[in-house]
C-alpha positions as protocol buffer text, in pm:
chain_id: "A"
residue {
  index: 1
  type: UNK
  ca { x: -2012 y: 2625 z: -2140 }
}
residue {
  index: 2
  type: UNK
  ca { x: -1645 y: 2654 z: -2231 }
}
residue {
  index: 3
  type: UNK
  ca { x: -1515 y: 2304 z: -2274 }
}
residue {
  index: 4
  type: UNK
  ca { x: -1163 y: 2235 z: -2147 }
}
residue {
  index: 5
  type: UNK
  ca { x: -920 y: 2035 z: -2362 }
}
residue {
  index: 6
  type: UNK
  ca { x: -915 y: 1657 z: -2361 }
}
residue {
  index: 7
  type: UNK
  ca { x: -614 y: 1436 z: -2294 }
}
residue {
  index: 8
  type: UNK
  ca { x: -569 y: 1059 z: -2270 }
}
residue {
  index: 9
  type: UNK
  ca { x: -427 y: 828 z: -2004 }
}
residue {
  index: 10
  type: UNK
  ca { x: -337 y: 499 z: -2175 }
}
residue {
  index: 11
  type: UNK
  ca { x: -323 y: 189 z: -1957 }
}
residue {
  index: 12
  type: UNK
  ca { x: -137 y: 0 z: -2236 }
}
residue {
  index: 13
  type: UNK
  ca { x: -353 y: -302 z: -2160 }
}
residue {
  index: 14
  type: UNK
  ca { x: -223 y: -639 z: -2280 }
}
residue {
  index: 15
  type: UNK
  ca { x: -456 y: -896 z: -2435 }
}
residue {
  index: 16
  type: UNK
  ca { x: -372 y: -1259 z: -2364 }
}
residue {
  index: 17
  type: UNK
  ca { x: -405 y: -1348 z: -2733 }
}
residue {
  index: 18
  type: UNK
  ca { x: -174 y: -1067 z: -2849 }
}
residue {
  index: 19
  type: UNK
  ca { x: 97 y: -1007 z: -2586 }
}
residue {
  index: 20
  type: UNK
  ca { x: 288 y: -695 z: -2477 }
}
residue {
  index: 21
  type: UNK
  ca { x: 455 y: -630 z: -2815 }
}
residue {
  index: 22
  type: UNK
  ca { x: 115 y: -563 z: -2973 }
}
residue {
  index: 23
  type: UNK
  ca { x: 9 y: -351 z: -2675 }
}
residue {
  index: 24
  type: UNK
  ca { x: 316 y: -132 z: -2726 }
}
residue {
  index: 25
  type: UNK
  ca { x: 247 y: -102 z: -3099 }
}
residue {
  index: 26
  type: UNK
  ca { x: -111 y: -9 z: -3013 }
}
residue {
  index: 27
  type: UNK
  ca { x: 18 y: 266 z: -2783 }
}
residue {
  index: 28
  type: UNK
  ca { x: 185 y: 443 z: -3073 }
}
residue {
  index: 29
  type: UNK
  ca { x: -127 y: 397 z: -3286 }
}
residue {
  index: 30
  type: UNK
  ca { x: -356 y: 539 z: -3019 }
}
residue {
  index: 31
  type: UNK
  ca { x: -124 y: 831 z: -2950 }
}
residue {
  index: 32
  type: UNK
  ca { x: -114 y: 924 z: -3317 }
}
residue {
  index: 33
  type: UNK
  ca { x: -492 y: 892 z: -3333 }
}
residue {
  index: 34
  type: UNK
  ca { x: -563 y: 1128 z: -3043 }
}
residue {
  index: 35
  type: UNK
  ca { x: -297 y: 1367 z: -3172 }
}
residue {
  index: 36
  type: UNK
  ca { x: -496 y: 1394 z: -3497 }
}
residue {
  index: 37
  type: UNK
  ca { x: -812 y: 1453 z: -3291 }
}
residue {
  index: 38
  type: UNK
  ca { x: -658 y: 1752 z: -3112 }
}
residue {
  index: 39
  type: UNK
  ca { x: -596 y: 1598 z: -2769 }
}
residue {
  index: 40
  type: UNK
  ca { x: -347 y: 1791 z: -2556 }
}
residue {
  index: 41
  type: UNK
  ca { x: -158 y: 1505 z: -2385 }
}
residue {
  index: 42
  type: UNK
  ca { x: -101 y: 1133 z: -2402 }
}
residue {
  index: 43
  type: UNK
  ca { x: 9 y: 977 z: -2073 }
}
residue {
  index: 44
  type: UNK
  ca { x: 137 y: 636 z: -1965 }
}
residue {
  index: 45
  type: UNK
  ca { x: 147 y: 500 z: -1610 }
}
residue {
  index: 46
  type: UNK
  ca { x: 404 y: 302 z: -1415 }
}
residue {
  index: 47
  type: UNK
  ca { x: 275 y: -37 z: -1300 }
}
residue {
  index: 48
  type: UNK
  ca { x: 479 y: -340 z: -1194 }
}
residue {
  index: 49
  type: UNK
  ca { x: 418 y: -715 z: -1178 }
}
residue {
  index: 50
  type: UNK
  ca { x: 95 y: -686 z: -1380 }
}
residue {
  index: 51
  type: UNK
  ca { x: 77 y: -909 z: -1688 }
}
residue {
  index: 52
  type: UNK
  ca { x: -205 y: -695 z: -1826 }
}
residue {
  index: 53
  type: UNK
  ca { x: -8 y: -367 z: -1838 }
}
residue {
  index: 54
  type: UNK
  ca { x: 287 y: -304 z: -2072 }
}
residue {
  index: 55
  type: UNK
  ca { x: 414 y: 34 z: -1946 }
}
residue {
  index: 56
  type: UNK
  ca { x: 635 y: -69 z: -1652 }
}
residue {
  index: 57
  type: UNK
  ca { x: 942 y: 86 z: -1817 }
}
residue {
  index: 58
  type: UNK
  ca { x: 752 y: 412 z: -1848 }
}
residue {
  index: 59
  type: UNK
  ca { x: 1030 y: 636 z: -1979 }
}
residue {
  index: 60
  type: UNK
  ca { x: 1115 y: 383 z: -2251 }
}
residue {
  index: 61
  type: UNK
  ca { x: 755 y: 364 z: -2370 }
}
residue {
  index: 62
  type: UNK
  ca { x: 731 y: 745 z: -2367 }
}
residue {
  index: 63
  type: UNK
  ca { x: 1034 y: 758 z: -2597 }
}
residue {
  index: 64
  type: UNK
  ca { x: 867 y: 504 z: -2827 }
}
residue {
  index: 65
  type: UNK
  ca { x: 543 y: 705 z: -2845 }
}
residue {
  index: 66
  type: UNK
  ca { x: 707 y: 1047 z: -2872 }
}
residue {
  index: 67
  type: UNK
  ca { x: 913 y: 926 z: -3168 }
}
residue {
  index: 68
  type: UNK
  ca { x: 593 y: 809 z: -3339 }
}
residue {
  index: 69
  type: UNK
  ca { x: 411 y: 1143 z: -3296 }
}
residue {
  index: 70
  type: UNK
  ca { x: 485 y: 1506 z: -3380 }
}
residue {
  index: 71
  type: UNK
  ca { x: 309 y: 1759 z: -3162 }
}
residue {
  index: 72
  type: UNK
  ca { x: 106 y: 1604 z: -2878 }
}
residue {
  index: 73
  type: UNK
  ca { x: 256 y: 1622 z: -2529 }
}
residue {
  index: 74
  type: UNK
  ca { x: 369 y: 1277 z: -2415 }
}
residue {
  index: 75
  type: UNK
  ca { x: 450 y: 1181 z: -2060 }
}
residue {
  index: 76
  type: UNK
  ca { x: 404 y: 988 z: -1741 }
}
residue {
  index: 77
  type: UNK
  ca { x: 82 y: 983 z: -1553 }
}
residue {
  index: 78
  type: UNK
  ca { x: 280 y: 890 z: -1373 }
}
residue {
  index: 79
  type: UNK
  ca { x: 619 y: 792 z: -1244 }
}
residue {
  index: 80
  type: UNK
  ca { x: 592 y: 648 z: -893 }
}
residue {
  index: 81
  type: UNK
  ca { x: 877 y: 846 z: -741 }
}
residue {
  index: 82
  type: UNK
  ca { x: 930 y: 637 z: -424 }
}
residue {
  index: 83
  type: UNK
  ca { x: 1047 y: 354 z: -651 }
}
residue {
  index: 84
  type: UNK
  ca { x: 1333 y: 562 z: -792 }
}
residue {
  index: 85
  type: UNK
  ca { x: 1616 y: 797 z: -707 }
}
residue {
  index: 86
  type: UNK
  ca { x: 1506 y: 1147 z: -814 }
}
residue {
  index: 87
  type: UNK
  ca { x: 1844 y: 1186 z: -984 }
}
residue {
  index: 88
  type: UNK
  ca { x: 1776 y: 893 z: -1220 }
}
residue {
  index: 89
  type: UNK
  ca { x: 1430 y: 1023 z: -1311 }
}
residue {
  index: 90
  type: UNK
  ca { x: 1581 y: 1365 z: -1386 }
}
residue {
  index: 91
  type: UNK
  ca { x: 1835 y: 1200 z: -1617 }
}
residue {
  index: 92
  type: UNK
  ca { x: 1564 y: 1002 z: -1795 }
}
residue {
  index: 93
  type: UNK
  ca { x: 1317 y: 1286 z: -1842 }
}
residue {
  index: 94
  type: UNK
  ca { x: 1590 y: 1539 z: -1913 }
}
residue {
  index: 95
  type: UNK
  ca { x: 1697 y: 1311 z: -2197 }
}
residue {
  index: 96
  type: UNK
  ca { x: 1339 y: 1285 z: -2322 }
}
residue {
  index: 97
  type: UNK
  ca { x: 1302 y: 1664 z: -2306 }
}
residue {
  index: 98
  type: UNK
  ca { x: 1624 y: 1708 z: -2506 }
}
residue {
  index: 99
  type: UNK
  ca { x: 1494 y: 1469 z: -2771 }
}
residue {
  index: 100
  type: UNK
  ca { x: 1141 y: 1614 z: -2778 }
}
residue {
  index: 101
  type: UNK
  ca { x: 1155 y: 1975 z: -2650 }
}
residue {
  index: 102
  type: UNK
  ca { x: 824 y: 2126 z: -2541 }
}
residue {
  index: 103
  type: UNK
  ca { x: 646 y: 1789 z: -2542 }
}
residue {
  index: 104
  type: UNK
  ca { x: 743 y: 1593 z: -2229 }
}
residue {
  index: 105
  type: UNK
  ca { x: 532 y: 1569 z: -1912 }
}
residue {
  index: 106
  type: UNK
  ca { x: 655 y: 1423 z: -1584 }
}
residue {
  index: 107
  type: UNK
  ca { x: 360 y: 1334 z: -1363 }
}
residue {
  index: 108
  type: UNK
  ca { x: 471 y: 1222 z: -1018 }
}
residue {
  index: 109
  type: UNK
  ca { x: 289 y: 995 z: -775 }
}
residue {
  index: 110
  type: UNK
  ca { x: 381 y: 856 z: -435 }
}
residue {
  index: 111
  type: UNK
  ca { x: 202 y: 520 z: -462 }
}
residue {
  index: 112
  type: UNK
  ca { x: 414 y: 211 z: -537 }
}
residue {
  index: 113
  type: UNK
  ca { x: 231 y: 115 z: -857 }
}
residue {
  index: 114
  type: UNK
  ca { x: 229 y: -247 z: -746 }
}
residue {
  index: 115
  type: UNK
  ca { x: 169 y: -480 z: -453 }
}
residue {
  index: 116
  type: UNK
  ca { x: 365 y: -465 z: -129 }
}
residue {
  index: 117
  type: UNK
  ca { x: 570 y: -779 z: -189 }
}
residue {
  index: 118
  type: UNK
  ca { x: 685 y: -662 z: -531 }
}
residue {
  index: 119
  type: UNK
  ca { x: 764 y: -318 z: -393 }
}
residue {
  index: 120
  type: UNK
  ca { x: 991 y: -452 z: -119 }
}
residue {
  index: 121
  type: UNK
  ca { x: 1144 y: -764 z: -274 }
}
residue {
  index: 122
  type: UNK
  ca { x: 1175 y: -672 z: -642 }
}
residue {
  index: 123
  type: UNK
  ca { x: 1188 y: -292 z: -646 }
}
residue {
  index: 124
  type: UNK
  ca { x: 1390 y: -284 z: -321 }
}
residue {
  index: 125
  type: UNK
  ca { x: 1167 y: 1 z: -209 }
}
residue {
  index: 126
  type: UNK
  ca { x: 1082 y: 75 z: 153 }
}
residue {
  index: 127
  type: UNK
  ca { x: 711 y: 147 z: 222 }
}
residue {
  index: 128
  type: UNK
  ca { x: 829 y: 447 z: 426 }
}
residue {
  index: 129
  type: UNK
  ca { x: 978 y: 605 z: 114 }
}
residue {
  index: 130
  type: UNK
  ca { x: 644 y: 767 z: 43 }
}
residue {
  index: 131
  type: UNK
  ca { x: 695 y: 984 z: 351 }
}
residue {
  index: 132
  type: UNK
  ca { x: 983 y: 1162 z: 180 }
}
residue {
  index: 133
  type: UNK
  ca { x: 784 y: 1230 z: -139 }
}
residue {
  index: 134
  type: UNK
  ca { x: 774 y: 1612 z: -91 }
}
residue {
  index: 135
  type: UNK
  ca { x: 1150 y: 1628 z: -37 }
}
residue {
  index: 136
  type: UNK
  ca { x: 1211 y: 1399 z: -335 }
}
residue {
  index: 137
  type: UNK
  ca { x: 996 y: 1620 z: -559 }
}
residue {
  index: 138
  type: UNK
  ca { x: 1188 y: 1931 z: -451 }
}
residue {
  index: 139
  type: UNK
  ca { x: 1517 y: 1754 z: -515 }
}
residue {
  index: 140
  type: UNK
  ca { x: 1397 y: 1645 z: -858 }
}
residue {
  index: 141
  type: UNK
  ca { x: 1288 y: 1998 z: -950 }
}
residue {
  index: 142
  type: UNK
  ca { x: 1635 y: 2119 z: -857 }
}
residue {
  index: 143
  type: UNK
  ca { x: 1796 y: 1894 z: -1115 }
}
residue {
  index: 144
  type: UNK
  ca { x: 1597 y: 2069 z: -1389 }
}
residue {
  index: 145
  type: UNK
  ca { x: 1716 y: 2417 z: -1283 }
}
residue {
  index: 146
  type: UNK
  ca { x: 1905 y: 2613 z: -1548 }
}
residue {
  index: 147
  type: UNK
  ca { x: 2280 y: 2577 z: -1567 }
}
residue {
  index: 148
  type: UNK
  ca { x: 2493 y: 2809 z: -1354 }
}
residue {
  index: 149
  type: UNK
  ca { x: 2842 y: 2823 z: -1206 }
}
residue {
  index: 150
  type: UNK
  ca { x: 2750 y: 2682 z: -865 }
}
residue {
  index: 151
  type: UNK
  ca { x: 2921 y: 2357 z: -768 }
}
residue {
  index: 152
  type: UNK
  ca { x: 2645 y: 2096 z: -758 }
}
residue {
  index: 153
  type: UNK
  ca { x: 2560 y: 1749 z: -876 }
}
residue {
  index: 154
  type: UNK
  ca { x: 2412 y: 1770 z: -1223 }
}
residue {
  index: 155
  type: UNK
  ca { x: 2164 y: 1519 z: -1365 }
}
residue {
  index: 156
  type: UNK
  ca { x: 2294 y: 1553 z: -1720 }
}
residue {
  index: 157
  type: UNK
  ca { x: 2119 y: 1639 z: -1953 }
}
residue {
  index: 158
  type: UNK
  ca { x: 1829 y: 1769 z: -1739 }
}
residue {
  index: 159
  type: UNK
  ca { x: 1945 y: 2123 z: -1643 }
}
residue {
  index: 160
  type: UNK
  ca { x: 1742 y: 2386 z: -1823 }
}
residue {
  index: 161
  type: UNK
  ca { x: 1512 y: 2141 z: -2000 }
}
residue {
  index: 162
  type: UNK
  ca { x: 1140 y: 2203 z: -2011 }
}
residue {
  index: 163
  type: UNK
  ca { x: 978 y: 1881 z: -1887 }
}
residue {
  index: 164
  type: UNK
  ca { x: 651 y: 1984 z: -1724 }
}
residue {
  index: 165
  type: UNK
  ca { x: 626 y: 1846 z: -1371 }
}
residue {
  index: 166
  type: UNK
  ca { x: 273 y: 1762 z: -1250 }
}
residue {
  index: 167
  type: UNK
  ca { x: 169 y: 1623 z: -913 }
}
residue {
  index: 168
  type: UNK
  ca { x: -72 y: 1327 z: -924 }
}
residue {
  index: 169
  type: UNK
  ca { x: -296 y: 1224 z: -640 }
}
residue {
  index: 170
  type: UNK
  ca { x: -622 y: 1090 z: -507 }
}
residue {
  index: 171
  type: UNK
  ca { x: -619 y: 1258 z: -166 }
}
residue {
  index: 172
  type: UNK
  ca { x: -554 y: 1585 z: 13 }
}
residue {
  index: 173
  type: UNK
  ca { x: -180 y: 1511 z: 34 }
}
residue {
  index: 174
  type: UNK
  ca { x: -104 y: 1561 z: -334 }
}
residue {
  index: 175
  type: UNK
  ca { x: -334 y: 1861 z: -360 }
}
residue {
  index: 176
  type: UNK
  ca { x: -154 y: 2043 z: -79 }
}
residue {
  index: 177
  type: UNK
  ca { x: 189 y: 1958 z: -219 }
}
residue {
  index: 178
  type: UNK
  ca { x: 98 y: 2078 z: -570 }
}
residue {
  index: 179
  type: UNK
  ca { x: -43 y: 2399 z: -421 }
}
residue {
  index: 180
  type: UNK
  ca { x: 265 y: 2461 z: -207 }
}
residue {
  index: 181
  type: UNK
  ca { x: 507 y: 2407 z: -497 }
}
residue {
  index: 182
  type: UNK
  ca { x: 296 y: 2591 z: -754 }
}
residue {
  index: 183
  type: UNK
  ca { x: 256 y: 2293 z: -987 }
}
residue {
  index: 184
  type: UNK
  ca { x: -33 y: 2151 z: -1192 }
}
residue {
  index: 185
  type: UNK
  ca { x: -240 y: 1887 z: -1014 }
}
residue {
  index: 186
  type: UNK
  ca { x: -402 y: 1579 z: -1169 }
}
residue {
  index: 187
  type: UNK
  ca { x: -660 y: 1388 z: -967 }
}
residue {
  index: 188
  type: UNK
  ca { x: -707 y: 1013 z: -1024 }
}
residue {
  index: 189
  type: UNK
  ca { x: -1086 y: 1031 z: -1020 }
}
residue {
  index: 190
  type: UNK
  ca { x: -1113 y: 761 z: -1286 }
}
residue {
  index: 191
  type: UNK
  ca { x: -1075 y: 503 z: -1007 }
}
residue {
  index: 192
  type: UNK
  ca { x: -1064 y: 691 z: -673 }
}
residue {
  index: 193
  type: UNK
  ca { x: -1313 y: 980 z: -685 }
}
residue {
  index: 194
  type: UNK
  ca { x: -1403 y: 998 z: -313 }
}
residue {
  index: 195
  type: UNK
  ca { x: -1187 y: 1300 z: -224 }
}
residue {
  index: 196
  type: UNK
  ca { x: -1207 y: 1472 z: -562 }
}
residue {
  index: 197
  type: UNK
  ca { x: -1400 y: 1786 z: -470 }
}
residue {
  index: 198
  type: UNK
  ca { x: -1231 y: 1848 z: -135 }
}
residue {
  index: 199
  type: UNK
  ca { x: -885 y: 1800 z: -289 }
}
residue {
  index: 200
  type: UNK
  ca { x: -954 y: 2043 z: -573 }
}
residue {
  index: 201
  type: UNK
  ca { x: -1084 y: 2302 z: -328 }
}
residue {
  index: 202
  type: UNK
  ca { x: -769 y: 2269 z: -116 }
}
residue {
  index: 203
  type: UNK
  ca { x: -548 y: 2290 z: -424 }
}
residue {
  index: 204
  type: UNK
  ca { x: -709 y: 2607 z: -551 }
}
residue {
  index: 205
  type: UNK
  ca { x: -739 y: 2781 z: -215 }
}
residue {
  index: 206
  type: UNK
  ca { x: -379 y: 2708 z: -108 }
}
residue {
  index: 207
  type: UNK
  ca { x: -210 y: 2755 z: -446 }
}
residue {
  index: 208
  type: UNK
  ca { x: 113 y: 2959 z: -447 }
}
residue {
  index: 209
  type: UNK
  ca { x: 222 y: 3094 z: -786 }
}
residue {
  index: 210
  type: UNK
  ca { x: 565 y: 2975 z: -897 }
}
residue {
  index: 211
  type: UNK
  ca { x: 809 y: 3021 z: -1182 }
}
residue {
  index: 212
  type: UNK
  ca { x: 655 y: 2709 z: -1336 }
}
residue {
  index: 213
  type: UNK
  ca { x: 287 y: 2802 z: -1302 }
}
residue {
  index: 214
  type: UNK
  ca { x: 113 y: 3135 z: -1234 }
}
residue {
  index: 215
  type: UNK
  ca { x: -235 y: 3002 z: -1152 }
}
residue {
  index: 216
  type: UNK
  ca { x: -385 y: 2664 z: -1054 }
}
residue {
  index: 217
  type: UNK
  ca { x: -430 y: 2407 z: -1327 }
}
residue {
  index: 218
  type: UNK
  ca { x: -647 y: 2110 z: -1230 }
}
residue {
  index: 219
  type: UNK
  ca { x: -663 y: 1798 z: -1447 }
}
residue {
  index: 220
  type: UNK
  ca { x: -953 y: 1564 z: -1374 }
}
residue {
  index: 221
  type: UNK
  ca { x: -950 y: 1202 z: -1491 }
}
residue {
  index: 222
  type: UNK
  ca { x: -1266 y: 1033 z: -1616 }
}
residue {
  index: 223
  type: UNK
  ca { x: -1356 y: 706 z: -1785 }
}
residue {
  index: 224
  type: UNK
  ca { x: -1521 y: 756 z: -2122 }
}
residue {
  index: 225
  type: UNK
  ca { x: -1654 y: 495 z: -2363 }
}
residue {
  index: 226
  type: UNK
  ca { x: -1852 y: 617 z: -2663 }
}
residue {
  index: 227
  type: UNK
  ca { x: -2039 y: 408 z: -2922 }
}
residue {
  index: 228
  type: UNK
  ca { x: -2329 y: 454 z: -3164 }
}
residue {
  index: 229
  type: UNK
  ca { x: -2568 y: 303 z: -2907 }
}
residue {
  index: 230
  type: UNK
  ca { x: -2576 y: 312 z: -2528 }
}
residue {
  index: 231
  type: UNK
  ca { x: -2609 y: -66 z: -2516 }
}
residue {
  index: 232
  type: UNK
  ca { x: -2286 y: -115 z: -2710 }
}
residue {
  index: 233
  type: UNK
  ca { x: -2098 y: 143 z: -2500 }
}
residue {
  index: 234
  type: UNK
  ca { x: -2205 y: -26 z: -2178 }
}
residue {
  index: 235
  type: UNK
  ca { x: -2106 y: -362 z: -2322 }
}
residue {
  index: 236
  type: UNK
  ca { x: -1759 y: -228 z: -2407 }
}
residue {
  index: 237
  type: UNK
  ca { x: -1732 y: -74 z: -2058 }
}
residue {
  index: 238
  type: UNK
  ca { x: -1752 y: -420 z: -1901 }
}
residue {
  index: 239
  type: UNK
  ca { x: -1382 y: -457 z: -1988 }
}
residue {
  index: 240
  type: UNK
  ca { x: -1303 y: -173 z: -1747 }
}
residue {
  index: 241
  type: UNK
  ca { x: -1545 y: -304 z: -1486 }
}
residue {
  index: 242
  type: UNK
  ca { x: -1396 y: -654 z: -1499 }
}
residue {
  index: 243
  type: UNK
  ca { x: -1047 y: -509 z: -1471 }
}
residue {
  index: 244
  type: UNK
  ca { x: -1133 y: -329 z: -1149 }
}
residue {
  index: 245
  type: UNK
  ca { x: -1319 y: -632 z: -1020 }
}
residue {
  index: 246
  type: UNK
  ca { x: -989 y: -814 z: -1063 }
}
residue {
  index: 247
  type: UNK
  ca { x: -817 y: -554 z: -846 }
}
residue {
  index: 248
  type: UNK
  ca { x: -1084 y: -598 z: -579 }
}
residue {
  index: 249
  type: UNK
  ca { x: -1024 y: -975 z: -590 }
}
residue {
  index: 250
  type: UNK
  ca { x: -644 y: -931 z: -608 }
}
residue {
  index: 251
  type: UNK
  ca { x: -643 y: -1094 z: -950 }
}
residue {
  index: 252
  type: UNK
  ca { x: -446 y: -873 z: -1190 }
}
residue {
  index: 253
  type: UNK
  ca { x: -486 y: -1042 z: -1525 }
}
residue {
  index: 254
  type: UNK
  ca { x: -491 y: -964 z: -1896 }
}
residue {
  index: 255
  type: UNK
  ca { x: -737 y: -722 z: -2052 }
}
residue {
  index: 256
  type: UNK
  ca { x: -1070 y: -910 z: -2039 }
}
residue {
  index: 257
  type: UNK
  ca { x: -1304 y: -912 z: -2338 }
}
residue {
  index: 258
  type: UNK
  ca { x: -1643 y: -750 z: -2283 }
}
residue {
  index: 259
  type: UNK
  ca { x: -1927 y: -970 z: -2159 }
}
residue {
  index: 260
  type: UNK
  ca { x: -2304 y: -949 z: -2150 }
}
residue {
  index: 261
  type: UNK
  ca { x: -2311 y: -1014 z: -1776 }
}
residue {
  index: 262
  type: UNK
  ca { x: -2044 y: -981 z: -1507 }
}
residue {
  index: 263
  type: UNK
  ca { x: -2037 y: -1252 z: -1244 }
}
residue {
  index: 264
  type: UNK
  ca { x: -2000 y: -1046 z: -926 }
}
residue {
  index: 265
  type: UNK
  ca { x: -2165 y: -1011 z: -589 }
}
residue {
  index: 266
  type: UNK
  ca { x: -2378 y: -710 z: -501 }
}
residue {
  index: 267
  type: UNK
  ca { x: -2104 y: -587 z: -271 }
}
residue {
  index: 268
  type: UNK
  ca { x: -1844 y: -617 z: -546 }
}
residue {
  index: 269
  type: UNK
  ca { x: -2070 y: -441 z: -794 }
}
residue {
  index: 270
  type: UNK
  ca { x: -2124 y: -156 z: -550 }
}
residue {
  index: 271
  type: UNK
  ca { x: -1751 y: -131 z: -477 }
}
residue {
  index: 272
  type: UNK
  ca { x: -1653 y: -120 z: -843 }
}
residue {
  index: 273
  type: UNK
  ca { x: -1937 y: 122 z: -915 }
}
residue {
  index: 274
  type: UNK
  ca { x: -1807 y: 361 z: -649 }
}
residue {
  index: 275
  type: UNK
  ca { x: -1454 y: 340 z: -792 }
}
residue {
  index: 276
  type: UNK
  ca { x: -1579 y: 414 z: -1146 }
}
residue {
  index: 277
  type: UNK
  ca { x: -1830 y: 682 z: -1051 }
}
residue {
  index: 278
  type: UNK
  ca { x: -1646 y: 947 z: -1254 }
}
residue {
  index: 279
  type: UNK
  ca { x: -1742 y: 805 z: -1594 }
}
residue {
  index: 280
  type: UNK
  ca { x: -1926 y: 903 z: -1912 }
}
residue {
  index: 281
  type: UNK
  ca { x: -2057 y: 601 z: -2099 }
}
residue {
  index: 282
  type: UNK
  ca { x: -2298 y: 593 z: -2392 }
}
residue {
  index: 283
  type: UNK
  ca { x: -2376 y: 763 z: -2721 }
}
residue {
  index: 284
  type: UNK
  ca { x: -2195 y: 1082 z: -2827 }
}
residue {
  index: 285
  type: UNK
  ca { x: -2471 y: 1296 z: -2674 }
}
residue {
  index: 286
  type: UNK
  ca { x: -2460 y: 1100 z: -2349 }
}
residue {
  index: 287
  type: UNK
  ca { x: -2081 y: 1113 z: -2324 }
}
residue {
  index: 288
  type: UNK
  ca { x: -2079 y: 1486 z: -2393 }
}
residue {
  index: 289
  type: UNK
  ca { x: -2343 y: 1541 z: -2125 }
}
residue {
  index: 290
  type: UNK
  ca { x: -2154 y: 1322 z: -1880 }
}
residue {
  index: 291
  type: UNK
  ca { x: -1827 y: 1505 z: -1934 }
}
residue {
  index: 292
  type: UNK
  ca { x: -2004 y: 1842 z: -1913 }
}
residue {
  index: 293
  type: UNK
  ca { x: -2144 y: 1739 z: -1575 }
}
residue {
  index: 294
  type: UNK
  ca { x: -1799 y: 1641 z: -1449 }
}
residue {
  index: 295
  type: UNK
  ca { x: -1652 y: 1970 z: -1570 }
}
residue {
  index: 296
  type: UNK
  ca { x: -1934 y: 2173 z: -1417 }
}
residue {
  index: 297
  type: UNK
  ca { x: -1891 y: 1999 z: -1082 }
}
residue {
  index: 298
  type: UNK
  ca { x: -1511 y: 2021 z: -1072 }
}
residue {
  index: 299
  type: UNK
  ca { x: -1429 y: 2333 z: -1279 }
}
residue {
  index: 300
  type: UNK
  ca { x: -1161 y: 2120 z: -1443 }
}
residue {
  index: 301
  type: UNK
  ca { x: -905 y: 2304 z: -1653 }
}
residue {
  index: 302
  type: UNK
  ca { x: -845 y: 1982 z: -1847 }
}
residue {
  index: 303
  type: UNK
  ca { x: -1007 y: 1639 z: -1864 }
}
residue {
  index: 304
  type: UNK
  ca { x: -787 y: 1333 z: -1908 }
}
residue {
  index: 305
  type: UNK
  ca { x: -983 y: 1035 z: -2036 }
}
residue {
  index: 306
  type: UNK
  ca { x: -935 y: 666 z: -1975 }
}
residue {
  index: 307
  type: UNK
  ca { x: -1096 y: 471 z: -2261 }
}
residue {
  index: 308
  type: UNK
  ca { x: -1014 y: 108 z: -2196 }
}
residue {
  index: 309
  type: UNK
  ca { x: -1167 y: -104 z: -2473 }
}
residue {
  index: 310
  type: UNK
  ca { x: -1055 y: -462 z: -2536 }
}
residue {
  index: 311
  type: UNK
  ca { x: -1070 y: -414 z: -2914 }
}
residue {
  index: 312
  type: UNK
  ca { x: -839 y: -152 z: -3066 }
}
residue {
  index: 313
  type: UNK
  ca { x: -1081 y: -50 z: -3342 }
}
residue {
  index: 314
  type: UNK
  ca { x: -1360 y: 0 z: -3089 }
}
residue {
  index: 315
  type: UNK
  ca { x: -1128 y: 215 z: -2880 }
}
residue {
  index: 316
  type: UNK
  ca { x: -1022 y: 431 z: -3174 }
}
residue {
  index: 317
  type: UNK
  ca { x: -1386 y: 478 z: -3269 }
}
residue {
  index: 318
  type: UNK
  ca { x: -1478 y: 565 z: -2910 }
}
residue {
  index: 319
  type: UNK
  ca { x: -1210 y: 833 z: -2896 }
}
residue {
  index: 320
  type: UNK
  ca { x: -1310 y: 972 z: -3235 }
}
residue {
  index: 321
  type: UNK
  ca { x: -1678 y: 992 z: -3139 }
}
residue {
  index: 322
  type: UNK
  ca { x: -1591 y: 1153 z: -2805 }
}
residue {
  index: 323
  type: UNK
  ca { x: -1369 y: 1415 z: -2968 }
}
residue {
  index: 324
  type: UNK
  ca { x: -1636 y: 1503 z: -3224 }
}
residue {
  index: 325
  type: UNK
  ca { x: -1901 y: 1532 z: -2954 }
}
residue {
  index: 326
  type: UNK
  ca { x: -1675 y: 1759 z: -2748 }
}
residue {
  index: 327
  type: UNK
  ca { x: -1592 y: 2008 z: -3024 }
}
């Protein structure tokens, strides 16, 4: 089979014994590592009020990583647009695109990226803002339009820049919007795979070619942990499993070290297992087979990996082994 390119979504996880400064240094290290391995993109996500995630100021971290790399595309996977004025995001990502032409991605989501209290009290965001997401995306795209003589508000220095806009989602909503606007679509199947196949079918069947994209481009997210033995890979994967167990329990903490046994109920184990169903864990052969299965089932044009290891060296090795197995 023809294997699509690999990309990486970095959760910039913070360890309690190291703090956010080390997590941000690690981000540049990981980005440079996957660049050398031939990955297409390196993405960061907007999360708020989470001590275990260091990428809240997403555009700032993108600038940090882009300055530390040379060729890999760097961007947001994504910016949670209801938290922001489209004009401000256009200014930020227009600036990034001026600094790093041909390398900046702007993935857009309509989730808050945090809990409801933080969204309303700290971000001053109305839960109803998500309803205007399609209009906000269209407004944002307008700020990137090439310069002309028409009187209009300009999000300097965005006009004419080449930031690639991508719609993110985990439901039919984002798929239909991406199809209508003729934009790439990235599905968050690394933690919400339930609607994956239906959403991709809707995206492809309803896609309208645009000046930005002539044909559908579907990016599918998958967890991937690779190690010399299956036992070690599954041990390392307990960091991811514990992290999602924390979300289920509304306990958003630091990156947990791997454990031999997770203390969870059967219901919690089943819930987390369903969330992480789109995963490839094991030896290089097992990870390759797992990713091939995901690609065969989804016809993904690109696979974006989430490889959340507590230990940086284990993570770098996992990514290296995965890349070698995929080539």
